[in-house]
Every structure is written in structure tokens, then in C-alpha cells.
MMTF fields as JSON, N, C-alpha, C and O atoms, coordinates in Angstrom:
{
  "mmtfVersion": "1.0.0",
  "mmtfProducer": "UNKNOWN",
  "numBonds": 211,
  "numAtoms": 212,
  "numGroups": 53,
  "numChains": 1,
  "numModels": 1,
  "chainsPerModel": [1],
  "groupsPerChain": [53],
  "chainIdList": ["A"],
  "bondAtomList": [4, 2, 8, 6, 12, 10, 16, 14, 20, 18, 24, 22, 28, 26, 32, 30, 36, 34, 40, 38, 44, 42, 48, 46, 52, 50, 56, 54, 60, 58, 64, 62, 68, 66, 72, 70, 76, 74, 80, 78, 84, 82, 88, 86, 92, 90, 96, 94, 100, 98, 104, 102, 108, 106, 112, 110, 116, 114, 120, 118, 124, 122, 128, 126, 132, 130, 136, 134, 140, 138, 144, 142, 148, 146, 152, 150, 156, 154, 160, 158, 164, 162, 168, 166, 172, 170, 176, 174, 180, 178, 184, 182, 188, 186, 192, 190, 196, 194, 200, 198, 204, 202, 208, 206],
  "bondOrderList": [1, 1, 1, 1, 1, 1, 1, 1, 1, 1, 1, 1, 1, 1, 1, 1, 1, 1, 1, 1, 1, 1, 1, 1, 1, 1, 1, 1, 1, 1, 1, 1, 1, 1, 1, 1, 1, 1, 1, 1, 1, 1, 1, 1, 1, 1, 1, 1, 1, 1, 1, 1],
  "groupList": [{"groupName": "MET", "atomNameList": ["N", "CA", "C", "O"], "elementList": ["N", "C", "C", "O"], "formalChargeList": [0, 0, 0, 0], "bondAtomList": [1, 0, 2, 1, 3, 2], "bondOrderList": [1, 1, 2], "singleLetterCode": "M", "chemCompType": "L-PEPTIDE LINKING"}, {"groupName": "PRO", "atomNameList": ["N", "CA", "C", "O"], "elementList": ["N", "C", "C", "O"], "formalChargeList": [0, 0, 0, 0], "bondAtomList": [1, 0, 2, 1, 3, 2], "bondOrderList": [1, 1, 2], "singleLetterCode": "P", "chemCompType": "L-PEPTIDE LINKING"}, {"groupName": "GLY", "atomNameList": ["N", "CA", "C", "O"], "elementList": ["N", "C", "C", "O"], "formalChargeList": [0, 0, 0, 0], "bondAtomList": [1, 0, 2, 1, 3, 2], "bondOrderList": [1, 1, 2], "singleLetterCode": "G", "chemCompType": "PEPTIDE LINKING"}, {"groupName": "LEU", "atomNameList": ["N", "CA", "C", "O"], "elementList": ["N", "C", "C", "O"], "formalChargeList": [0, 0, 0, 0], "bondAtomList": [1, 0, 2, 1, 3, 2], "bondOrderList": [1, 1, 2], "singleLetterCode": "L", "chemCompType": "L-PEPTIDE LINKING"}, {"groupName": "GLU", "atomNameList": ["N", "CA", "C", "O"], "elementList": ["N", "C", "C", "O"], "formalChargeList": [0, 0, 0, 0], "bondAtomList": [1, 0, 2, 1, 3, 2], "bondOrderList": [1, 1, 2], "singleLetterCode": "E", "chemCompType": "L-PEPTIDE LINKING"}, {"groupName": "ASP", "atomNameList": ["N", "CA", "C", "O"], "elementList": ["N", "C", "C", "O"], "formalChargeList": [0, 0, 0, 0], "bondAtomList": [1, 0, 2, 1, 3, 2], "bondOrderList": [1, 1, 2], "singleLetterCode": "D", "chemCompType": "L-PEPTIDE LINKING"}, {"groupName": "LYS", "atomNameList": ["N", "CA", "C", "O"], "elementList": ["N", "C", "C", "O"], "formalChargeList": [0, 0, 0, 0], "bondAtomList": [1, 0, 2, 1, 3, 2], "bondOrderList": [1, 1, 2], "singleLetterCode": "K", "chemCompType": "L-PEPTIDE LINKING"}, {"groupName": "HIS", "atomNameList": ["N", "CA", "C", "O"], "elementList": ["N", "C", "C", "O"], "formalChargeList": [0, 0, 0, 0], "bondAtomList": [1, 0, 2, 1, 3, 2], "bondOrderList": [1, 1, 2], "singleLetterCode": "H", "chemCompType": "L-PEPTIDE LINKING"}, {"groupName": "ALA", "atomNameList": ["N", "CA", "C", "O"], "elementList": ["N", "C", "C", "O"], "formalChargeList": [0, 0, 0, 0], "bondAtomList": [1, 0, 2, 1, 3, 2], "bondOrderList": [1, 1, 2], "singleLetterCode": "A", "chemCompType": "L-PEPTIDE LINKING"}, {"groupName": "THR", "atomNameList": ["N", "CA", "C", "O"], "elementList": ["N", "C", "C", "O"], "formalChargeList": [0, 0, 0, 0], "bondAtomList": [1, 0, 2, 1, 3, 2], "bondOrderList": [1, 1, 2], "singleLetterCode": "T", "chemCompType": "L-PEPTIDE LINKING"}, {"groupName": "SER", "atomNameList": ["N", "CA", "C", "O"], "elementList": ["N", "C", "C", "O"], "formalChargeList": [0, 0, 0, 0], "bondAtomList": [1, 0, 2, 1, 3, 2], "bondOrderList": [1, 1, 2], "singleLetterCode": "S", "chemCompType": "L-PEPTIDE LINKING"}, {"groupName": "TRP", "atomNameList": ["N", "CA", "C", "O"], "elementList": ["N", "C", "C", "O"], "formalChargeList": [0, 0, 0, 0], "bondAtomList": [1, 0, 2, 1, 3, 2], "bondOrderList": [1, 1, 2], "singleLetterCode": "W", "chemCompType": "L-PEPTIDE LINKING"}, {"groupName": "VAL", "atomNameList": ["N", "CA", "C", "O"], "elementList": ["N", "C", "C", "O"], "formalChargeList": [0, 0, 0, 0], "bondAtomList": [1, 0, 2, 1, 3, 2], "bondOrderList": [1, 1, 2], "singleLetterCode": "V", "chemCompType": "L-PEPTIDE LINKING"}, {"groupName": "CYS", "atomNameList": ["N", "CA", "C", "O"], "elementList": ["N", "C", "C", "O"], "formalChargeList": [0, 0, 0, 0], "bondAtomList": [1, 0, 2, 1, 3, 2], "bondOrderList": [1, 1, 2], "singleLetterCode": "C", "chemCompType": "L-PEPTIDE LINKING"}, {"groupName": "ILE", "atomNameList": ["N", "CA", "C", "O"], "elementList": ["N", "C", "C", "O"], "formalChargeList": [0, 0, 0, 0], "bondAtomList": [1, 0, 2, 1, 3, 2], "bondOrderList": [1, 1, 2], "singleLetterCode": "I", "chemCompType": "L-PEPTIDE LINKING"}, {"groupName": "PHE", "atomNameList": ["N", "CA", "C", "O"], "elementList": ["N", "C", "C", "O"], "formalChargeList": [0, 0, 0, 0], "bondAtomList": [1, 0, 2, 1, 3, 2], "bondOrderList": [1, 1, 2], "singleLetterCode": "F", "chemCompType": "L-PEPTIDE LINKING"}, {"groupName": "ASN", "atomNameList": ["N", "CA", "C", "O"], "elementList": ["N", "C", "C", "O"], "formalChargeList": [0, 0, 0, 0], "bondAtomList": [1, 0, 2, 1, 3, 2], "bondOrderList": [1, 1, 2], "singleLetterCode": "N", "chemCompType": "L-PEPTIDE LINKING"}],
  "groupTypeList": [0, 1, 2, 3, 4, 5, 4, 6, 7, 8, 9, 4, 10, 3, 3, 2, 4, 1, 4, 1, 11, 4, 10, 11, 4, 10, 6, 3, 12, 8, 8, 13, 3, 14, 9, 8, 14, 14, 2, 3, 12, 3, 3, 2, 11, 3, 14, 7, 14, 15, 14, 3, 16],
  "groupIdList": [1, 2, 3, 4, 5, 6, 7, 8, 9, 10, 11, 12, 13, 14, 15, 16, 17, 18, 19, 20, 21, 22, 23, 24, 25, 26, 27, 28, 29, 30, 31, 32, 33, 34, 35, 36, 37, 38, 39, 40, 41, 42, 43, 44, 45, 46, 47, 48, 49, 50, 51, 52, 53],
  "secStructList": [7, 2, 2, 2, 2, 2, 2, 2, 2, 2, 2, 2, 2, 2, 2, 7, 1, 7, 7, 6, 6, 2, 2, 2, 2, 2, 2, 2, 2, 2, 2, 2, 2, 2, 2, 2, 2, 2, 2, 2, 2, 2, 2, 2, 2, 2, 2, 2, 2, 2, 6, 7, 7],
  "xCoordList": [0.801, 1.176, 0.038, -0.348, -0.488, -1.582, -1.128, -1.903, 0.075, 0.557, 0.68, 0.368, 1.14, 1.306, -0.046, -0.193, -1.028, -2.372, -3.011, -3.664, -2.826, -3.367, -2.722, -3.391, -1.429, -0.716, -1.203, -1.348, -1.458, -1.968, -3.357, -3.651, -4.201, -5.553, -5.506, -6.291, -4.611, -4.487, -4.019, -4.496, -3.094, -2.606, -3.722, -3.869, -4.508, -5.611, -6.67, -7.247, -6.927, -7.95, -7.461, -8.272, -6.16, -5.624, -5.688, -6.005, -5.385, -5.388, -6.807, -7.101, -7.669, -9.072, -9.281, -8.383, -10.467, -10.809, -10.241, -10.153, -9.852, -9.359, -10.486, -11.655, -10.119, -11.098, -11.635, -10.923, -12.877, -13.446, -12.728, -12.819, -12.029, -11.341, -9.868, -9.133, -9.439, -8.014, -7.504, -6.373, -8.303, -7.815, -7.59, -6.539, -8.534, -8.325, -7.343, -6.717, -7.199, -6.204, -4.793, -3.916, -4.586, -3.288, -3.001, -1.873, -4.026, -3.851, -3.552, -2.758, -4.179, -3.951, -2.515, -1.886, -2.003, -0.618, 0.356, 1.318, 0.102, 0.967, 0.923, 1.961, -0.264, -0.389, 0.342, 0.969, 0.267, 0.976, 2.488, 3.195, 2.983, 4.424, 4.889, 5.942, 4.121, 4.473, 4.452, 5.343, 3.429, 3.34, 4.535, 5.08, 4.94, 6.086, 7.37, 8.181, 7.565, 8.769, 8.786, 9.818, 7.638, 7.553, 7.809, 8.494, 7.261, 7.478, 8.942, 9.446, 9.626, 11.049, 11.868, 12.762, 11.563, 12.287, 12.014, 12.937, 10.748, 10.38, 11.015, 11.558, 10.952, 11.573, 13.092, 13.704, 13.687, 15.127, 15.508, 16.514, 14.718, 14.972, 14.787, 15.603, 13.719, 13.479, 14.59, 15.014, 15.057, 16.162, 17.419, 18.158, 17.654, 18.833, 18.761, 19.762, 17.593, 17.438, 17.477, 18.205, 16.714, 16.54, 17.499, 17.801, 17.975, 18.817, 20.289, 21.134, 20.605, 22.008, 22.676, 23.902, 21.916, 22.538, 22.919, 23.453],
  "yCoordList": [17.601, 18.286, 19.211, 20.096, 19.034, 19.891, 21.325, 22.252, 21.539, 22.88, 23.719, 24.909, 23.094, 23.792, 24.195, 25.287, 23.309, 23.607, 24.754, 25.617, 24.765, 25.844, 27.184, 28.217, 27.148, 28.372, 28.903, 30.112, 27.99, 28.388, 29.005, 30.017, 28.409, 28.927, 30.304, 31.184, 30.5, 31.783, 32.867, 34.001, 32.525, 33.483, 33.876, 35.052, 32.897, 33.188, 34.061, 34.933, 33.839, 34.641, 36.072, 36.998, 36.264, 37.611, 38.388, 39.577, 37.712, 38.392, 38.719, 39.862, 37.747, 37.95, 38.566, 38.562, 39.088, 39.743, 41.155, 41.801, 41.643, 43.02, 44.011, 43.749, 45.119, 46.151, 46.739, 46.735, 47.244, 47.754, 48.99, 49.282, 49.71, 50.922, 50.678, 51.628, 49.439, 49.139, 49.593, 50.068, 49.46, 49.817, 51.319, 51.732, 52.143, 53.59, 54.121, 55.157, 53.422, 53.831, 53.645, 54.481, 52.555, 52.319, 53.379, 53.859, 53.745, 54.792, 56.135, 56.919, 56.4, 57.647, 57.733, 58.788, 56.638, 56.61, 56.835, 57.591, 56.177, 56.355, 57.801, 58.371, 58.395, 59.783, 60.728, 61.69, 60.465, 61.311, 61.197, 62.201, 59.999, 59.827, 60.524, 61.162, 60.41, 61.078, 62.588, 63.287, 63.094, 64.528, 65.007, 66.078, 64.228, 64.606, 64.644, 65.555, 63.682, 63.655, 64.843, 65.494, 65.131, 66.286, 67.581, 68.477, 67.679, 68.866, 69.057, 70.179, 67.975, 68.075, 68.53, 69.367, 67.982, 68.376, 69.842, 70.599, 70.24, 71.625, 72.604, 73.63, 72.299, 73.187, 73.234, 74.29, 72.106, 72.085, 72.948, 73.656, 72.902, 73.725, 75.205, 76.036, 75.538, 76.937, 77.491, 78.633, 76.697, 77.128, 77.34, 78.301, 76.452, 76.579, 77.865, 78.565, 78.163, 79.331, 80.641, 81.56, 80.743, 82.025, 82.28, 83.438, 81.262, 81.478, 81.235, 82.008, 80.216, 79.849, 80.643, 80.628, 81.328, 82.124, 83.488, 84.279],
  "zCoordList": [35.769, 36.99, 37.418, 36.653, 38.579, 39.021, 39.278, 39.041, 39.746, 40.035, 38.781, 38.789, 37.695, 36.431, 35.848, 35.297, 35.973, 35.467, 36.247, 35.659, 37.566, 38.392, 38.02, 37.978, 37.755, 37.383, 36.039, 35.86, 35.088, 33.775, 33.911, 33.275, 34.725, 34.935, 35.601, 35.247, 36.546, 37.228, 36.255, 36.314, 35.367, 34.378, 33.414, 33.081, 32.964, 32.047, 32.711, 32.062, 33.978, 34.656, 34.889, 34.931, 35.04, 35.193, 33.888, 33.881, 32.781, 31.492, 31.055, 30.706, 31.071, 30.742, 29.366, 28.523, 29.157, 27.903, 27.884, 28.928, 26.703, 26.632, 26.927, 26.642, 27.485, 27.794, 26.487, 25.484, 26.474, 25.223, 24.686, 23.494, 25.53, 25.078, 24.746, 24.477, 24.761, 24.571, 23.203, 23.104, 22.155, 20.815, 20.687, 20.199, 21.105, 20.957, 21.98, 21.758, 23.105, 24.097, 23.533, 23.749, 22.816, 22.181, 21.123, 21.007, 20.35, 19.341, 20.0, 19.48, 21.131, 21.85, 22.365, 22.282, 22.887, 23.375, 22.221, 22.354, 21.088, 19.918, 19.431, 19.094, 19.393, 18.955, 19.908, 19.464, 21.196, 22.168, 22.003, 22.087, 21.772, 21.566, 20.291, 20.283, 19.224, 17.97, 18.152, 17.672, 18.848, 19.113, 19.935, 19.67, 20.921, 21.752, 20.933, 21.102, 20.059, 19.223, 18.271, 18.106, 17.64, 16.74, 17.515, 17.021, 18.725, 19.553, 19.912, 19.882, 20.25, 20.574, 19.378, 19.509, 18.22, 17.008, 16.687, 16.385, 16.753, 16.451, 17.437, 17.027, 18.713, 19.707, 19.56, 19.723, 19.258, 19.019, 17.839, 17.887, 16.778, 15.6, 15.929, 15.529, 16.658, 17.025, 17.919, 17.744, 18.865, 19.731, 18.901, 19.116, 17.965, 17.11, 16.272, 16.118, 15.741, 14.865, 15.659, 15.284, 16.739, 17.416, 18.581, 18.868, 19.244, 20.43, 20.146, 20.597, 19.432, 19.214, 18.102, 17.998, 17.277, 16.212, 16.678, 15.901]
}
């Protein structure tokens, strides 16, 4: 099918090679999410200790 082959080629050209910063960008996103979760837990604990008591 010519239409299917054209669609496959278009998808491959859109994906292309990964950017050179993709690996550290992924690590940065993971570190930010972990930091946010730790911050929420820490702030929740501080609010519980100092405000709710």
C-alpha cells in the first residue's frame, strides 16, 4: 500500500534523531518531580507540627 508507506516515512521523519540534551533533560525532570514530592511532604509535616497543634 503506497499510503501506508508514506505515513510510515512521515512518522520516521517527525521522530528523527534524539536531541543531544535529551538524556540530561530527562534526569532534570525526574529530579524536579522528586524535589517537589519531598517539598510537599516536608511542608505538610511542618504545617502539621507548627500550625495544627
